[in-house]
C-alpha positions as a printed Julia matrix, in Angstrom:
376×3 Matrix{Float64}:
 -20.27   15.14    11.58
 -22.1    12.48    10.12
 -19.91    9.21     9.74
 -19.51    7.61     6.59
 -20.88    4.72     6.16
 -18.51    2.02     4.37
 -18.47    1.15     0.99
 -19.26   -2.14    -0.44
 -15.95   -4.45    -0.35
 -14.46   -4.71    -4.06
 -14.37   -7.43    -6.52
 -10.53   -8.86    -6.5
  -8.83  -11.28    -8.55
  -7.09  -13.65    -6.22
  -8.62  -12.25    -3.14
 -11.64  -13.56    -1.19
 -13.23  -10.91     0.77
 -13.65  -12.12     4.42
 -15.01   -9.02     6.68
 -14.68   -5.34     7.32
 -11.5    -4.32     9.47
 -12.17   -0.49     9.85
 -13.57    2.7      7.91
 -11.52    5.99     8.45
 -11.84    9.53     7.57
 -11.04    9.04     3.68
 -10.67    4.61     2.95
 -11.84    1.95     4.34
 -10.05   -1.52     5.29
 -11.09   -4.97     4.45
  -9.7    -8.45     5.41
  -9.26  -10.32     2.3
  -7.8   -14.14     1.83
  -5.21  -14.15    -0.52
  -5.15  -17.29    -3.09
  -1.65  -17.52    -4.05
   0.3   -17.54    -2.04
  -2.31  -18.34     0.7
  -2.43  -15.74     3.37
  -4.68  -13.09     5.27
  -3.91   -9.34     4.0
  -5.41   -6.05     4.88
  -7.0    -4.13     1.8
  -7.23   -0.53     1.51
  -9.65    1.06    -0.84
 -10.98    4.09    -1.5
 -15.2     5.16    -1.41
 -17.21    3.95    -4.4
 -17.23    7.14    -6.79
 -14.75    9.05    -5.0
 -12.36   11.68    -7.3
 -11.76   14.13    -4.45
  -7.91   15.01    -5.65
  -6.69   15.42    -2.29
  -7.88   12.15    -1.31
  -6.36   10.66    -4.41
  -2.64   12.3     -3.8
  -2.81   11.23    -0.31
  -3.82    7.43    -1.59
  -1.1     7.43    -4.42
   1.3     9.09    -1.86
   0.64    6.29     0.91
   1.07    3.42    -1.36
   4.46    5.15    -2.82
   5.99    5.9      0.79
   5.23    2.2      1.99
   7.42    0.7     -1.48
   9.83    3.02    -0.04
   9.65    1.86     3.75
   8.29   -1.16     4.12
  11.38   -3.43     3.98
  11.95   -1.7      7.29
  10.77   -4.54     9.92
   8.77   -1.83    12.17
   7.09   -0.55     9.16
   4.08   -2.1      7.75
   4.66   -4.11     4.63
   2.68   -3.37     1.23
   2.45   -6.21    -1.32
   0.73   -4.61    -4.13
  -1.61   -1.78    -5.59
  -4.06   -1.52    -8.24
  -7.32   -0.71    -9.28
 -10.59   -2.5     -8.97
 -13.41   -3.16   -11.38
 -15.56   -0.5    -10.28
 -12.56    2.04   -10.74
 -11.45    2.12    -6.96
  -7.82    2.41    -6.09
  -6.37    0.01    -3.5
  -3.28   -1.09    -1.74
  -3.02   -4.81    -0.41
  -1.22   -4.72     2.73
   0.34   -6.99     5.39
  -2.6    -7.55     8.18
  -1.47   -6.81    11.4
  -4.31   -8.2     14.0
  -3.73   -6.09    16.66
  -3.17   -2.36    17.51
  -2.61    0.01    20.36
  -5.57    2.05    19.7
  -7.26    1.08    22.89
  -4.63   -1.28    24.7
  -2.92    1.61    26.32
  -6.29    3.08    27.89
  -7.36    0.02    29.8
  -4.6    -1.59    30.7
  -1.19   -0.39    32.38
   1.51   -1.56    29.68
   4.97   -2.64    31.15
   7.47   -0.43    31.1
   9.93   -2.65    29.37
   7.74   -3.71    26.74
   6.81    0.2     25.72
  10.82    0.95    25.93
  10.97   -1.69    23.11
   7.98   -0.37    21.23
   9.58    3.62    21.22
  13.23    1.9     20.19
  11.72    0.08    17.26
   9.76    3.22    16.2
  12.5     5.38    16.08
  14.55    3.34    14.11
  11.02    3.57    11.76
  11.05    7.19    11.46
  14.95    7.75    11.42
  14.23    5.56     8.11
  11.77    7.59     6.65
  13.47   10.47     7.25
  16.47    9.69     5.88
  14.85    9.06     2.85
  13.51   12.44     2.84
  10.01   11.77     4.47
   7.79   12.3      7.25
   5.0    10.44     8.96
   2.79   13.61    10.07
   0.59   11.4     12.32
   2.33    9.44    14.76
  -0.02    8.27    17.82
  -0.66    5.13    19.51
  -3.75    3.88    16.87
  -1.19    3.98    14.03
   0.74    1.22    15.26
  -0.11   -1.99    14.66
   0.88   -5.32    15.97
   1.97   -8.07    13.58
   1.32  -11.86    14.21
   4.38  -12.27    15.67
   3.55   -9.54    18.2
   5.69   -6.63    17.07
   4.9    -3.19    16.6
   5.04   -1.91    13.45
   4.07    1.53    12.38
   1.21    2.13     9.64
  -0.99    4.76     7.9
   1.35    7.25     5.79
  -1.49    8.85     4.28
  -0.7    12.22     5.48
   2.77   11.68     4.89
   5.05   14.08     3.24
   8.21   15.21     2.04
  10.65   17.34     3.98
  10.89   19.96     1.93
   7.3    20.12     1.0
   6.63   20.15     4.53
   8.5    23.16     5.38
   5.19   25.13     5.1
   1.75   23.78     5.99
   0.28   22.97     2.86
  -2.49   20.73     3.62
  -2.61   20.26     7.41
  -3.65   17.15     9.29
  -3.25   16.74    12.36
  -4.33   14.5     15.32
  -3.98   16.87    17.96
  -3.14   15.32    21.28
   0.24   14.34    19.55
   0.89   16.87    17.77
   4.06   19.21    18.34
   3.18   23.11    19.28
   4.49   24.27    16.08
   2.15   22.35    14.22
  -0.82   22.95    15.98
  -0.05   26.58    15.92
   0.33   26.01    12.02
   3.64   27.15    11.67
   4.73   24.02    10.01
   3.29   20.8      8.49
   6.06   19.06     9.75
   9.68   18.54    10.31
  11.85   16.02    11.93
  11.66   18.06    14.87
   7.92   17.72    15.25
   8.25   13.83    14.61
  10.18   13.34    17.54
   7.64   15.32    19.87
   4.97   13.23    18.19
   7.28   10.08    19.02
   7.76   11.2     22.46
   3.77   12.17    23.25
   2.96    8.77    21.94
   5.39    6.47    24.29
   4.25    8.96    26.9
   0.52    8.16    26.35
   1.33    4.07    26.01
   2.62    4.93    29.68
   0.29    6.97    31.15
  -2.76    5.85    29.57
  -3.85    8.76    28.32
  -2.35   11.56    25.67
   0.24   14.06    27.72
  -2.26   17.15    27.79
  -5.58   15.24    28.15
  -7.55   15.77    31.54
 -10.1    13.54    33.3
 -12.95   16.13    32.68
 -14.09   15.16    29.25
 -15.42   18.68    28.79
 -11.7    19.88    29.49
 -10.73   17.99    26.06
 -12.04   20.27    23.4
  -9.81   21.1     20.2
  -9.19   24.36    21.39
  -8.5    23.49    25.27
  -6.39   20.92    24.19
  -4.54   23.39    22.0
  -3.96   25.96    24.69
  -2.11   23.58    27.1
   0.04   21.92    24.33
   0.92   25.61    23.12
   2.3    26.14    26.4
   3.91   22.55    26.38
   4.54   21.85    30.25
   5.58   18.49    30.78
   3.97   16.79    33.58
   5.79   13.48    34.94
   4.08    9.99    34.43
   2.4     9.61    37.65
   3.96    5.78    37.78
   6.69    4.95    40.05
   7.94    2.26    38.03
   8.77    4.62    35.4
  12.33    5.69    35.76
  13.36    9.34    36.26
  16.14    8.9     32.96
  12.96    7.76    31.06
  10.92   10.67    31.98
  14.01   12.93    31.01
  13.99   11.48    27.71
  10.48   12.04    27.39
  10.41   15.74    28.86
  13.61   16.27    26.45
  11.51   15.31    23.38
   8.08   17.18    24.27
  10.22   20.37    24.99
   8.27   23.39    23.66
  11.29   24.79    21.51
  11.71   22.57    18.25
  16.15   23.24    18.94
  16.35   21.92    22.66
  14.71   18.27    21.63
  16.53   15.69    20.32
  18.04   16.4     16.61
  16.89   13.14    15.5
  14.46    9.91    15.79
  18.08    7.98    16.03
  19.44   10.25    18.85
  15.7     9.44    20.8
  16.17    5.78    20.45
  19.78    5.63    21.42
  18.41    7.58    24.57
  15.61    4.95    25.39
  18.28    2.1     25.03
  20.72    3.96    27.5
  17.98    3.74    30.05
  17.2     0.46    29.54
  21.26   -0.38    29.81
  20.54    1.31    32.89
  17.83   -0.68    34.39
  20.12   -3.73    33.26
  17.71   -4.93    30.21
  19.17   -5.66    26.95
  18.53   -2.66    24.92
  16.33   -3.17    21.83
  18.04   -3.04    18.28
  17.67    0.34    16.39
  17.78   -0.55    12.96
  18.03    2.05    10.61
  19.16    2.12     7.03
  23.7     2.63     6.5
  24.92    5.68     5.45
  25.15    4.38     1.8
  21.63    3.18     1.71
  19.32    4.87    -0.6
  15.78    4.43    -1.99
  15.56    1.87    -4.74
  12.72    3.59    -6.44
  12.1     7.01    -7.76
  11.23    9.99    -4.94
   7.62   10.28    -4.18
   5.49   12.75    -6.06
   3.1    13.78    -3.53
   1.23   16.23    -6.04
   0.3    12.63    -8.33
  -3.52   12.56    -8.43
  -3.94   10.14   -11.54
  -5.55    6.84   -10.77
  -2.56    4.5    -11.23
  -2.13    0.63   -11.27
  -3.07   -2.15   -12.98
  -6.95   -2.57   -13.82
  -8.94   -5.97   -14.0
 -12.18   -4.87   -15.57
 -12.87   -8.49   -16.94
 -12.19  -12.36   -16.42
 -12.14  -14.05   -19.66
 -13.04  -17.27   -20.29
 -11.35  -20.24   -21.2
 -13.61  -22.14   -23.6
 -13.85  -19.11   -26.06
  -9.74  -18.96   -26.38
  -8.33  -21.21   -29.51
  -4.47  -21.22   -30.56
  -3.97  -20.51   -34.42
  -2.78  -24.07   -34.95
  -6.07  -25.82   -33.22
  -7.95  -23.08   -35.7
  -5.93  -23.94   -38.6
  -6.54  -27.83   -37.73
  -9.78  -28.0    -36.66
 -12.07  -25.31   -38.69
 -14.69  -26.28   -41.35
 -13.91  -25.6    -44.63
 -16.04  -22.61   -45.95
 -17.65  -21.99   -49.06
 -14.54  -19.89   -50.7
 -12.52  -23.22   -49.59
 -15.09  -25.46   -51.55
 -14.43  -23.5    -54.7
 -11.11  -23.15   -54.39
 -10.4   -26.93   -54.42
 -13.22  -27.32   -56.68
 -11.43  -25.04   -59.25
  -8.21  -26.8    -58.45
  -9.01  -30.39   -59.29
 -10.39  -28.51   -62.7
  -6.99  -27.23   -63.67
  -5.43  -30.54   -62.81
  -8.29  -32.7    -64.74
  -8.85  -30.91   -67.58
  -5.26  -31.56   -69.58
  -5.95  -35.21   -68.99
  -9.5   -34.93   -70.96
  -7.79  -33.14   -73.79
  -5.19  -35.9    -74.52
  -7.59  -38.56   -73.97
  -9.92  -37.03   -76.38
  -7.08  -36.58   -79.24
  -5.89  -39.94   -78.85
  -9.63  -41.92   -79.49
  -9.91  -39.52   -82.25
  -6.35  -40.19   -83.89
  -7.72  -44.29   -83.69
 -10.96  -43.56   -85.12
  -9.38  -41.84   -87.99
  -6.84  -44.94   -89.01
  -9.37  -47.44   -88.21
 -11.9   -45.38   -90.87
  -9.06  -45.14   -93.42
  -7.92  -49.15   -93.17
 -11.75  -49.48   -93.7
 -11.79  -47.35   -96.6
  -8.69  -48.85   -98.43
  -9.96  -52.52   -98.25
 -13.23  -51.73   -99.78
 -11.3   -50.2   -102.89
């Protein structure tokens, strides 16, 4: 399949374009500099002239899901969303300079670091599940690293609600990290399948490859991977520094029968914390919402295909603006104003002219009478 070329970065108010960050299957991500407050941000934007209802639905869902969950310290933060001047929906998010997309393949990640990441992600997923949401695409490339070196879960583009995912509506998956029941298209995603994907992701970070991947590239086709995942036979990680207890935790998370896995992401996280304690490490905090917690905003509408958000279509010029008061004081009189002023002046002067004429006539008549009387 031909790769889609990235679209041009949109012109956004208050944001200065810096450089591209990446291009995915349905969206492009660019680095921008925000003017106020000044900071680097990542902007995810749909391609130009994209009107596919499924893509709009996925884009809206990601923005709304992040709005529900981004306060969690292990989930990427969303700042705002809107529509660019050329009509493209965009999401402004926290800029994370790092990713685990390739790191686990080129270096041996320390076991203690991987366990800390596992607990953080378990807390993030437990929080999403308690809000009635599932991620559906947990994998190393969707784990970003913040400027402070903390791992955060990103890319909720194909997320869904627990209710809607009981049946495979729109099936989207990354096969190497998908549970057998998802690969078989029996479900679009459940808590149990999320536990599997989390276990498979942690396995990958430790092993340097996905759980059912083979060294020979021709053995890693889509169909062959599906078959191996369907059998779901756990192969221990070939690292002597990985504790047996951690191998057991991962084997439990990735067992073929969903009912035999950990019942929740929190249980998985607590199991990893127990391994940390046994290894003499301080357990990583498992950050989950309290029992009284409820999402502050309305439920996410995963069927919404509308283009939503504030639109910035043009920039006003300050030189063209005037207040009503300034306009009243500074405007020049029009012809109508001149006529009104002249009319008002005529109305005020005319009575004085009549009165003065009457006085002059009276004086003239008196003088005439005196002269006439004297002559007779």
